BAFI-3210 file (N, C-alpha, C; in Angstrom, 3 decimals, decimal comma, padded with zeros to 6 digits):
// residues 249
n [1|2|3|4|5|6|7|8|9|10|11|12|13|14|15|16|17|18|19|20|21|22|23|24|25|26|27|28|29|30|31|32|33|34|35|36|37|38|39|40|41|42|43|44|45|46|47|48|49|50|51|52|53|54|55|56|57|58|59|60|61|62|63|64|65|66|67|68|69|70|71|72|73|74|75|76|77|78|79|80|81|82|83|84|85|86|87|88|89|90|91|92|93|94|95|96|97|98|99|100|101|102|103|104|105|106|107|108|109|110|111|112|113|114|115|116|117|118|119|120|121|122|123|124|125|126|127|128|129|130|131|132|133|134|135|136|137|138|139|140|141|142|143|144|145|146|147|148|149|150|151|152|153|154|155|156|157|158|159|160|161|162|163|164|165|166|167|168|169|170|171|172|173|174|175|176|177|178|179|180|181|182|183|184|185|186|187|188|189|190|191|192|193|194|195|196|197|198|199|200|201|202|203|204|205|206|207|208|209|210|211|212|213|214|215|216|217|218|219|220|221|222|223|224|225|226|227|228|229|230|231|232|233|234|235|236|237|238|239|240|241|242|243|244|245|246|247|248|249]
n.u [-027,382|-024,808|-023,054|-020,455|-019,393|-017,152|-016,542|-018,516|-019,159|-021,263|-022,406|-020,555|-019,445|-016,830|-015,069|-012,795|-012,854|-014,595|-014,124|-014,866|-013,832|-014,414|-016,958|-019,971|-019,098|-019,052|-018,351|-017,220|-015,723|-014,891|-014,564|-011,346|-010,276|-007,983|-008,325|-007,807|-007,324|-006,899|-005,487|-004,795|-002,474|-004,035|-006,567|-008,183|-007,703|-006,221|-007,821|-010,145|-009,317|-008,627|-011,113|-012,489|-010,955|-011,436|-009,900|-010,477|-013,303|-015,158|-017,516|-020,147|-022,633|-022,510|-020,558|-020,071|-018,786|-018,609|-021,646|-022,055|-022,452|-019,815|-019,171|-017,822|-016,922|-014,414|-010,879|-009,622|-011,703|-012,466|-010,221|-010,447|-012,591|-011,602|-010,187|-007,278|-004,981|-002,340|-000,514|000,058|003,424|004,439|005,083|006,277|007,286|009,926|011,800|011,458|012,063|012,140|010,743|009,158|007,531|006,051|004,717|003,087|001,308|-000,270|-001,702|-004,370|-004,823|-003,407|-002,747|-002,961|-004,080|-003,737|-001,078|000,420|-000,648|000,079|002,829|002,926|002,108|004,219|006,227|005,259|005,541|008,340|008,898|007,836|009,156|012,244|014,355|013,412|013,394|016,114|016,706|015,284|015,781|016,800|016,503|013,576|013,841|016,304|016,095|016,028|014,124|012,548|012,612|011,316|008,782|008,111|007,972|005,846|003,692|003,777|003,308|000,619|-000,503|-000,210|-002,425|-004,200|-005,967|-008,974|-009,392|-007,104|-005,939|-004,071|-001,912|-000,350|002,032|004,344|005,644|008,467|010,277|012,868|012,832|013,313|012,744|010,082|008,988|009,483|007,946|005,371|005,163|004,766|002,377|000,630|000,342|-001,245|-004,185|-004,308|-003,459|-005,529|-006,196|-007,899|-007,491|-007,494|-006,129|-004,482|-002,816|-000,412|001,309|000,304|000,987|002,279|000,191|-001,782|-000,666|-001,156|-003,800|-007,309|-009,563|-010,496|-010,814|-011,177|-010,349|-011,165|-010,795|-012,248|-014,339|-015,639|-014,876|-014,585|-014,770|-014,029|-012,952|-009,425|-008,610|-010,614|-010,120|-007,615|-008,211|-009,087|-008,307|-007,775|-007,063|-004,690|-003,163|-003,111|-002,209|-000,447|001,272|003,652|005,086|004,179|003,878|003,381|001,778|-000,462|-001,880]
n.v [-005,769|-006,937|-009,788|-010,173|-007,733|-005,595|-002,931|-000,070|003,015|005,774|008,550|010,474|013,420|015,693|017,978|020,698|022,940|025,534|024,706|022,398|019,150|016,586|015,342|013,924|011,211|007,846|004,435|000,983|-001,843|-005,133|-008,088|-009,543|-008,253|-006,086|-002,794|000,122|003,643|006,349|009,519|013,023|015,167|016,700|015,882|014,660|012,185|011,344|012,586|011,072|008,525|009,289|010,047|007,619|006,276|007,630|009,773|012,249|014,021|015,821|015,300|014,115|011,702|008,152|005,521|002,335|-000,372|-003,663|-004,326|-002,107|001,333|003,384|006,006|008,959|007,844|007,780|007,342|005,244|003,531|002,784|001,322|-000,763|-002,104|-003,328|-002,024|-000,595|002,085|002,979|005,703|008,525|009,298|007,667|008,056|006,845|006,210|007,841|008,110|005,735|002,171|-000,290|-002,575|-001,533|000,208|-001,682|-002,990|-000,906|-000,874|-002,999|-002,164|-002,152|-004,754|-005,689|-007,624|-010,365|-012,665|-012,233|-012,191|-014,351|-014,491|-012,015|-012,371|-014,417|-012,972|-011,195|-012,958|-013,596|-011,124|-010,884|-012,892|-011,841|-009,373|-009,617|-007,847|-006,112|-007,660|-007,961|-005,365|-004,862|-003,833|-001,399|002,183|003,546|005,839|005,617|003,963|003,243|004,920|003,019|000,877|002,078|002,296|-000,392|-000,902|000,762|-000,431|-002,938|-002,272|-001,457|-003,910|-005,337|-004,853|-006,667|-006,207|-006,429|-004,896|-002,977|000,260|001,963|004,617|006,142|004,336|004,180|006,562|008,592|006,523|004,455|002,942|000,084|-000,520|000,226|-001,759|-003,985|-003,413|-003,378|-005,968|-007,332|-006,142|-007,201|-009,771|-009,617|-009,999|-012,803|-013,494|-012,836|-010,155|-007,442|-004,742|-001,248|000,927|003,895|005,698|007,502|006,630|005,210|003,136|001,209|000,680|-000,380|-002,779|-004,479|-004,247|-005,136|-003,696|-000,236|003,262|006,592|009,695|013,061|016,402|015,999|014,322|011,167|010,185|008,166|004,619|001,109|-002,174|-002,972|-003,582|-002,300|000,361|000,668|000,576|003,064|005,945|008,477|007,928|006,519|008,557|010,574|009,333|007,209|007,626|007,664|004,661|002,683|-000,723|-003,042|-005,241|-004,363|-003,215]
n.w [-015,817|-017,963|-016,950|-017,680|-017,999|-016,539|-015,899|-016,291|-017,687|-017,675|-019,266|-018,198|-016,704|-015,892|-013,785|-013,267|-011,010|-012,475|-015,005|-017,514|-017,970|-018,915|-021,040|-021,129|-021,258|-022,119|-021,685|-021,731|-020,071|-020,469|-018,461|-018,350|-020,518|-022,339|-022,662|-024,467|-024,159|-026,112|-027,088|-027,617|-025,779|-023,021|-023,653|-021,806|-020,745|-018,413|-016,540|-016,758|-015,788|-013,178|-012,247|-012,213|-010,319|-007,988|-007,307|-008,353|-007,606|-008,494|-010,248|-012,422|-013,316|-014,045|-012,688|-012,906|-011,214|-011,667|-010,356|-008,849|-008,232|-008,177|-008,384|-007,161|-004,787|-002,205|-002,837|-001,380|-000,805|-003,330|-004,111|-002,281|-003,336|-005,536|-007,602|-008,969|-009,425|-011,522|-011,483|-013,707|-014,452|-012,524|-009,650|-007,364|-003,935|-003,194|-000,937|000,383|000,656|-002,005|-001,191|000,900|-000,565|-001,992|000,075|000,887|-001,213|-000,549|001,632|002,513|002,990|005,111|007,998|010,336|009,164|006,481|005,991|004,908|002,316|001,287|001,252|-000,652|-002,878|-003,120|-003,916|-006,443|-007,693|-007,642|-009,443|-011,810|-012,141|-011,756|-011,221|-009,294|-007,010|-006,653|-005,980|-003,678|-001,106|-001,625|-002,086|-003,542|-005,049|-006,240|-008,366|-011,913|-014,529|-015,905|-014,092|-011,948|-013,082|-013,278|-010,552|-009,796|-011,162|-009,946|-007,273|-007,424|-008,180|-005,872|-004,380|-005,257|-007,560|-009,526|-011,662|-013,369|-013,679|-015,921|-016,407|-018,888|-019,115|-020,688|-020,596|-020,824|-021,086|-022,474|-025,774|-025,713|-023,047|-022,946|-024,569|-022,953|-020,625|-021,731|-022,601|-020,228|-019,425|-021,323|-020,385|-018,137|-018,163|-018,402|-015,956|-014,382|-014,150|-015,346|-017,710|-018,103|-020,214|-020,514|-022,930|-024,713|-026,579|-029,143|-030,823|-029,202|-027,422|-029,125|-029,772|-027,630|-026,789|-027,140|-027,790|-028,289|-027,389|-028,536|-027,350|-027,501|-026,669|-024,257|-024,997|-026,117|-029,287|-031,048|-031,273|-031,006|-032,188|-032,184|-034,753|-036,250|-035,555|-036,643|-039,286|-039,793|-041,408|-040,350|-037,715|-038,130|-039,304|-037,287|-034,930|-035,401|-037,563|-040,317|-041,641|-039,963|-038,917|-041,539|-041,047|-039,883|-041,862]
ca.u [-026,075|-024,112|-022,139|-019,085|-018,931|-016,541|-016,645|-019,392|-019,255|-022,400|-022,667|-019,692|-018,879|-015,862|-014,767|-011,772|-013,488|-015,638|-013,721|-015,330|-012,769|-015,037|-018,327|-020,874|-018,268|-019,586|-017,543|-017,281|-014,581|-015,278|-013,595|-010,355|-009,841|-007,173|-008,962|-006,961|-007,904|-005,856|-005,865|-003,704|-002,321|-005,132|-007,854|-008,981|-007,438|-005,884|-009,019|-011,060|-008,820|-008,729|-012,527|-012,811|-010,206|-011,831|-008,960|-011,232|-014,686|-016,048|-018,024|-021,541|-022,770|-022,451|-019,398|-020,399|-017,802|-019,530|-023,008|-022,104|-022,080|-018,729|-018,888|-017,733|-016,329|-012,997|-009,986|-009,333|-012,844|-012,395|-009,195|-010,989|-013,557|-010,903|-009,586|-006,024|-004,482|-000,916|-000,663|001,007|004,657|004,833|004,808|006,731|007,740|011,378|012,617|011,190|012,649|011,270|009,875|008,167|006,570|005,162|003,850|002,072|000,289|-001,136|-002,025|-005,728|-004,869|-002,524|-003,367|-002,327|-004,610|-003,339|000,379|000,914|-001,063|000,929|004,123|002,737|002,062|005,588|006,955|004,806|006,182|009,748|008,934|007,544|010,198|013,350|015,219|012,886|013,877|017,521|016,796|014,190|016,173|017,279|015,493|012,866|014,337|017,558|015,799|015,883|012,732|011,871|012,460|010,261|007,502|007,868|007,576|004,513|002,736|003,793|002,632|-000,821|-000,897|-000,212|-003,794|-004,965|-007,097|-009,598|-009,225|-005,936|-005,962|-002,680|-001,849|000,882|003,174|005,541|006,169|009,845|011,086|013,538|012,020|013,461|012,043|008,655|008,649|009,496|006,785|004,148|005,132|004,153|000,980|-000,121|000,127|-002,083|-005,485|-004,131|-003,219|-006,758|-006,346|-008,369|-006,701|-007,869|-004,818|-004,367|-001,483|-000,205|002,032|-000,757|001,573|002,467|-001,122|-002,504|-000,045|-001,611|-005,225|-008,259|-010,496|-010,013|-011,623|-010,418|-010,867|-010,741|-011,379|-013,186|-015,436|-015,325|-015,237|-014,483|-014,528|-014,112|-011,832|-008,171|-008,639|-011,473|-009,428|-006,501|-008,763|-009,461|-007,156|-007,476|-006,342|-003,321|-002,464|-002,949|-001,612|000,517|002,274|004,145|006,011|003,651|004,103|002,424|000,872|-001,718|-002,496]
ca.v [-005,510|-008,137|-010,225|-010,119|-006,348|-005,267|-001,486|000,664|004,456|006,324|009,992|011,064|014,762|015,961|019,405|021,311|024,233|025,828|024,162|021,038|018,368|015,445|015,658|012,842|010,065|006,513|003,328|-000,206|-002,752|-006,488|-008,864|-010,243|-007,440|-004,874|-001,739|001,306|004,972|007,185|010,898|013,992|015,811|017,581|015,369|014,246|010,778|011,210|012,974|009,936|007,533|009,832|010,014|006,226|005,860|008,387|010,867|013,452|013,796|016,829|014,578|013,685|010,545|006,852|004,661|001,046|-001,440|-004,769|-003,798|-001,033|002,672|003,850|007,411|009,819|007,194|008,123|006,408|004,037|002,622|002,253|000,269|-001,890|-002,820|-004,115|-001,223|000,076|003,037|003,291|007,087|009,109|009,717|006,591|008,524|005,963|006,925|007,792|007,885|004,405|001,073|-000,991|-003,457|-000,720|000,652|-002,801|-003,194|000,144|-001,290|-003,987|-001,647|-002,515|-006,193|-006,047|-008,312|-011,668|-013,663|-011,938|-012,124|-015,361|-014,139|-010,908|-012,962|-015,102|-011,961|-010,714|-013,945|-013,428|-009,899|-011,191|-013,686|-010,985|-008,345|-010,055|-006,738|-005,532|-008,486|-007,608|-004,019|-004,723|-003,032|-000,102|003,239|003,622|006,987|005,292|003,114|003,890|005,203|001,769|000,125|002,734|001,921|-001,753|-000,813|001,356|-001,469|-003,976|-001,726|-001,540|-005,312|-005,845|-004,720|-007,729|-005,603|-007,102|-003,948|-002,115|001,478|002,317|005,944|006,461|003,571|004,310|007,930|008,828|005,302|004,091|001,979|-001,291|-000,646|000,265|-003,099|-004,885|-003,113|-003,786|-007,430|-007,743|-005,697|-008,147|-011,001|-009,397|-010,677|-014,238|-013,635|-012,477|-008,713|-006,686|-003,512|-000,055|001,505|005,212|005,697|008,375|005,818|004,363|001,927|000,243|000,326|-001,219|-004,103|-005,333|-004,083|-005,724|-002,636|001,078|004,472|007,805|010,832|014,377|017,529|015,556|013,514|009,982|010,476|006,951|003,410|-000,099|-003,099|-002,406|-003,709|-001,235|001,640|000,706|000,805|004,465|006,703|009,589|007,366|006,264|009,822|011,363|008,640|006,185|008,195|006,850|003,588|001,688|-002,050|-003,426|-006,262|-003,710|-002,600]
ca.w [-016,437|-018,396|-015,898|-018,178|-018,002|-015,255|-015,693|-017,200|-017,423|-018,396|-019,285|-017,179|-016,811|-014,835|-013,728|-012,421|-010,766|-013,460|-016,315|-017,733|-018,605|-019,592|-021,450|-021,546|-021,615|-021,843|-022,197|-020,888|-020,116|-020,103|-017,697|-019,149|-021,656|-022,271|-023,445|-024,445|-024,382|-026,688|-027,344|-027,499|-024,477|-022,664|-024,123|-020,658|-020,439|-017,001|-015,790|-016,741|-014,846|-011,825|-011,880|-011,879|-009,134|-006,812|-007,051|-008,712|-007,205|-009,084|-011,406|-012,458|-014,178|-013,380|-012,856|-012,321|-011,149|-011,527|-010,319|-007,862|-008,681|-007,313|-008,683|-006,000|-003,629|-002,001|-003,523|-000,604|-000,937|-004,683|-004,069|-001,522|-004,167|-006,542|-008,670|-008,610|-010,412|-011,667|-011,951|-014,644|-013,800|-011,607|-008,293|-006,288|-002,744|-003,386|000,261|000,935|-000,094|-002,952|-000,413|001,600|-001,575|-002,294|001,246|000,861|-002,160|000,106|002,972|002,908|003,236|006,227|009,128|010,533|008,242|005,104|005,907|003,977|000,960|000,861|000,921|-001,924|-003,927|-003,300|-004,707|-007,824|-008,201|-007,905|-010,656|-012,965|-012,245|-010,902|-010,826|-008,054|-005,902|-006,460|-005,421|-002,715|000,058|-002,079|-002,117|-004,817|-005,801|-006,925|-009,512|-013,207|-014,864|-016,212|-012,844|-011,176|-013,674|-012,808|-009,147|-009,722|-011,560|-008,912|-006,080|-007,669|-008,197|-004,500|-003,861|-005,926|-008,272|-010,665|-012,763|-013,226|-014,487|-016,219|-017,005|-019,621|-018,613|-021,520|-020,523|-020,427|-021,111|-023,720|-026,537|-025,246|-021,779|-023,280|-025,061|-021,797|-019,787|-022,416|-022,620|-018,963|-019,439|-022,149|-019,626|-016,959|-018,190|-018,163|-014,525|-013,675|-013,995|-016,513|-017,836|-018,872|-020,487|-021,130|-023,516|-025,857|-027,555|-029,689|-031,398|-028,124|-026,889|-030,076|-029,791|-026,529|-026,512|-028,061|-028,173|-027,913|-027,479|-028,838|-026,593|-027,985|-025,925|-023,237|-025,548|-026,902|-030,678|-031,852|-030,504|-031,807|-032,042|-032,680|-036,209|-036,773|-035,389|-037,584|-040,621|-039,872|-041,902|-039,457|-036,574|-038,589|-039,522|-036,075|-033,789|-035,758|-038,454|-041,427|-041,301|-039,031|-039,484|-042,577|-040,574|-039,495|-043,038]
c.u [-025,401|-023,045|-020,685|-018,526|-018,417|-016,731|-017,574|-019,446|-020,360|-022,491|-021,861|-019,226|-017,901|-015,396|-013,530|-012,255|-014,627|-015,335|-014,163|-014,301|-013,286|-016,486|-019,036|-020,103|-018,954|-018,656|-017,744|-016,023|-015,070|-014,173|-012,658|-009,849|-008,653|-007,836|-008,092|-007,769|-006,781|-006,407|-004,678|-003,569|-003,481|-006,499|-008,770|-008,740|-007,141|-007,074|-009,990|-010,591|-008,937|-010,178|-012,945|-012,201|-010,576|-010,871|-009,626|-012,705|-015,653|-016,616|-019,534|-021,666|-022,603|-021,149|-019,716|-019,186|-018,552|-020,942|-023,165|-021,673|-021,046|-018,394|-018,890|-017,171|-014,886|-012,107|-009,726|-010,485|-012,914|-011,377|-009,732|-011,973|-012,910|-010,370|-008,312|-005,569|-002,960|-000,862|000,389|002,251|005,091|004,554|005,122|007,194|009,258|012,178|012,432|011,845|011,626|010,269|008,794|007,122|005,560|004,213|002,760|000,962|-000,709|-001,692|-003,428|-005,853|-004,067|-003,319|-002,782|-002,780|-004,112|-001,824|000,918|000,558|-000,241|002,308|004,047|002,760|003,442|006,392|006,551|005,458|007,649|009,884|008,713|008,676|011,368|014,240|014,721|013,307|015,330|017,671|015,838|014,535|016,756|016,150|014,884|013,387|015,621|017,329|015,780|014,405|011,942|011,637|011,393|008,888|007,133|007,369|006,174|003,439|002,641|003,091|001,121|-001,298|-000,942|-001,570|-004,722|-006,181|-007,674|-009,516|-008,057|-006,054|-004,523|-002,640|-000,457|002,103|004,441|006,246|007,618|010,749|011,716|012,723|012,122|012,731|010,536|008,200|008,566|008,272|005,504|004,055|004,462|002,686|000,116|-000,457|-000,911|-003,453|-005,381|-003,846|-004,415|-006,995|-006,732|-007,679|-007,447|-006,618|-004,955|-002,944|-001,430|000,568|001,044|-000,198|001,723|001,126|-001,855|-001,910|-000,652|-003,117|-006,079|-009,272|-009,920|-011,062|-010,690|-011,112|-010,296|-011,524|-012,510|-014,326|-014,891|-015,804|-015,192|-014,225|-014,612|-012,982|-010,566|-008,109|-009,463|-010,795|-008,281|-006,960|-009,125|-008,236|-006,774|-006,720|-004,890|-002,532|-002,141|-002,121|-000,528|001,614|002,718|005,049|005,482|003,660|002,982|001,445|-000,484|-002,468|-003,610]
c.v [-006,832|-008,518|-010,188|-008,710|-005,997|-003,796|-000,884|002,119|005,013|007,832|010,744|012,455|014,946|017,402|019,673|022,731|024,432|025,232|022,710|020,272|017,144|015,777|014,389|011,602|008,766|005,473|002,123|-001,033|-004,115|-007,167|-009,603|-009,483|-006,553|-003,883|-000,504|002,566|005,858|008,585|011,811|014,485|016,758|017,096|014,955|012,811|010,560|011,585|011,814|008,872|008,026|009,854|008,612|005,843|006,628|009,498|012,213|013,192|014,841|016,272|014,407|012,578|009,279|006,137|003,355|000,135|-002,693|-004,174|-002,640|000,293|003,231|005,320|008,222|009,160|007,658|007,000|005,141|003,033|002,028|001,113|-000,972|-002,710|-003,549|-003,350|-000,575|000,949|003,107|004,683|007,483|009,574|008,818|006,925|007,475|006,825|006,817|007,532|006,505|003,338|000,494|-001,852|-002,668|-000,167|-000,457|-003,082|-002,126|-000,197|-002,261|-003,473|-002,003|-003,994|-006,617|-006,635|-009,706|-012,691|-013,455|-011,976|-013,124|-015,010|-012,982|-011,425|-013,716|-014,102|-011,365|-011,679|-013,867|-012,207|-010,167|-012,008|-012,861|-009,999|-008,709|-008,908|-006,090|-006,349|-008,154|-006,275|-003,800|-003,844|-001,678|000,917|003,356|004,756|006,719|004,397|003,923|004,143|003,934|000,924|000,752|002,411|000,489|-001,745|-000,247|000,345|-002,529|-003,511|-001,802|-002,987|-005,915|-005,677|-005,795|-007,159|-006,534|-006,217|-003,031|-000,954|001,940|003,644|006,204|005,676|003,710|005,652|007,979|007,620|005,091|003,021|000,542|-001,519|-000,589|-001,124|-004,084|-004,673|-003,618|-005,300|-007,961|-007,306|-006,699|-009,424|-010,839|-010,065|-012,175|-014,524|-013,160|-010,997|-008,072|-005,327|-002,458|000,789|002,858|005,354|006,625|007,666|004,797|003,078|000,844|-000,239|-000,639|-002,623|-005,034|-005,297|-004,811|-004,725|-001,306|002,162|005,639|008,975|012,115|015,446|017,080|014,695|012,264|010,236|009,243|005,776|002,221|-001,049|-002,426|-002,495|-002,592|000,125|001,774|000,872|002,267|005,301|007,856|009,121|007,099|007,556|010,519|010,666|007,631|006,703|007,223|005,739|002,592|000,323|-002,479|-004,494|-005,671|-003,162|-003,490]
c.w [-016,792|-017,372|-016,351|-018,178|-016,606|-014,916|-016,741|-016,768|-018,288|-018,185|-018,220|-017,584|-015,657|-014,940|-012,879|-012,163|-011,741|-014,838|-016,434|-018,539|-019,347|-019,881|-021,938|-022,015|-021,193|-022,454|-021,296|-021,088|-019,645|-019,310|-018,641|-020,353|-021,297|-023,214|-023,344|-024,737|-024,883|-026,949|-027,138|-026,068|-024,222|-023,091|-022,981|-020,222|-018,954|-016,121|-015,683|-015,752|-013,403|-011,337|-011,470|-010,544|-007,876|-006,431|-007,326|-008,434|-007,739|-010,385|-011,291|-013,486|-013,364|-013,714|-012,146|-012,370|-010,739|-011,435|-009,343|-008,484|-007,708|-007,552|-007,395|-004,754|-003,450|-002,494|-002,717|-000,678|-002,336|-004,743|-003,369|-002,340|-005,342|-007,732|-008,153|-009,774|-010,361|-012,276|-012,976|-013,895|-012,680|-010,141|-007,229|-005,119|-002,674|-002,116|000,881|000,069|-001,074|-002,190|000,314|000,635|-001,883|-001,134|001,307|-000,123|-001,563|001,428|003,426|003,265|004,449|007,387|009,210|009,498|006,806|004,909|004,882|002,538|000,418|000,477|-000,392|-003,083|-004,179|-004,160|-006,179|-008,465|-008,523|-009,187|-011,911|-013,215|-011,330|-010,422|-009,537|-006,840|-005,593|-005,743|-004,249|-001,517|-000,325|-002,104|-003,514|-005,691|-006,553|-008,144|-010,798|-013,478|-015,155|-014,980|-011,957|-011,746|-013,288|-011,366|-009,008|-010,101|-010,470|-007,645|-006,232|-007,649|-006,801|-003,823|-004,410|-006,676|-009,325|-011,901|-012,451|-014,203|-014,672|-016,956|-017,568|-019,114|-019,445|-021,344|-020,034|-020,492|-022,479|-024,437|-026,058|-023,931|-021,988|-023,719|-023,907|-020,914|-020,443|-022,581|-021,353|-018,886|-020,209|-021,396|-018,518|-017,039|-017,950|-016,699|-013,696|-013,495|-015,324|-016,528|-018,644|-018,993|-021,173|-021,650|-024,717|-026,965|-028,123|-030,273|-030,341|-027,586|-027,810|-030,175|-028,754|-026,320|-027,544|-028,581|-027,734|-028,067|-027,778|-028,161|-027,167|-027,241|-025,011|-023,713|-026,231|-028,327|-031,560|-030,923|-031,437|-031,474|-032,567|-034,197|-036,843|-036,668|-036,387|-039,022|-040,851|-040,265|-040,985|-038,210|-036,960|-038,717|-038,212|-034,999|-034,139|-036,668|-039,523|-040,895|-040,298|-039,708|-040,423|-042,130|-040,198|-040,707|-043,602]
res [x|x|x|x|x|x|x|x|x|x|x|x|x|x|x|x|x|x|x|x|x|x|x|x|x|x|x|x|x|x|x|x|x|x|x|x|x|x|x|x|x|x|x|x|x|x|x|x|x|x|x|x|x|x|x|x|x|x|x|x|x|x|x|x|x|x|x|x|x|x|x|x|x|x|x|x|x|x|x|x|x|x|x|x|x|x|x|x|x|x|x|x|x|x|x|x|x|x|x|x|x|x|x|x|x|x|x|x|x|x|x|x|x|x|x|x|x|x|x|x|x|x|x|x|x|x|x|x|x|x|x|x|x|x|x|x|x|x|x|x|x|x|x|x|x|x|x|x|x|x|x|x|x|x|x|x|x|x|x|x|x|x|x|x|x|x|x|x|x|x|x|x|x|x|x|x|x|x|x|x|x|x|x|x|x|x|x|x|x|x|x|x|x|x|x|x|x|x|x|x|x|x|x|x|x|x|x|x|x|x|x|x|x|x|x|x|x|x|x|x|x|x|x|x|x|x|x|x|x|x|x|x|x|x|x|x|x|x|x|x|x|x|x|x|x|x|x|x|x]
***
C-alpha cells in the first residue's frame, strides 16, 4: 500500500438490519489532504463515517487505516489508532463544562506522563478558539450552535488524531459562523491532521477540499479533484445552484 495513503476503503457494504445503506463503496484519503464527500440527505454519508469510526459494525469490506484493517473494530480502539469523529449535530455533553468536554476527548491519553501534553493541547485549542477559553468553566449546553461546533471539533482534536472525520460541520449555523468554522478546517492539514469531510453545503466544502467523492443512494457515483467536479454540469446543478462564484467557472 502506498505509504502516503492514510485511509483506504475497499468494497464496503453497510446495513441497518436488513436494509443496505452502502453498496460497494471504495475511496482513499492521502495524508495531508482534505477530502470531501457530498450527497443528498439519505445518501449514506453519515453511515460511511460511522462505519469508519466503529460506531456501525454491520458492515462487510475493508477499511485500512495506514496498513491495518480496522473494519469492525469498536470505536474506542479506532480512536486509539488515530481516528476521531466529529458527529453530526455536534453531540457535546451539555451538562458538563467546556473543559470537561475537552478532557473527555483526551480520555485515552490520561495518565501522569501525558498530563503535560494534554495541557499543551489545551493551550493550542485556546489559541484556535479563544471563545472556548473564555467559556471553559461554563456548561456546554449554554454555548451557541457555532460555539458547540467549535467544542465538538476541539474535543476530537484532543485525541491527537491523524485523521479527523467531520460530519456536517455547517449544519444549523449562520453563514458567518460557517465561514469561521471552515477557515479553521482549512488549517488542519498544516497542523498535521488529515480530514475526511462530509458536508451537504458543497460550496463550503469545495472551498477547502482538494478532492471529492459524490455519494448517491449508497454508491460512489463520481470522484475527482475539486476542479474536475466543478467542471461537471450535473454537480453544479444539483449541489451548487445558480450564482456560484465565477472563479470556479
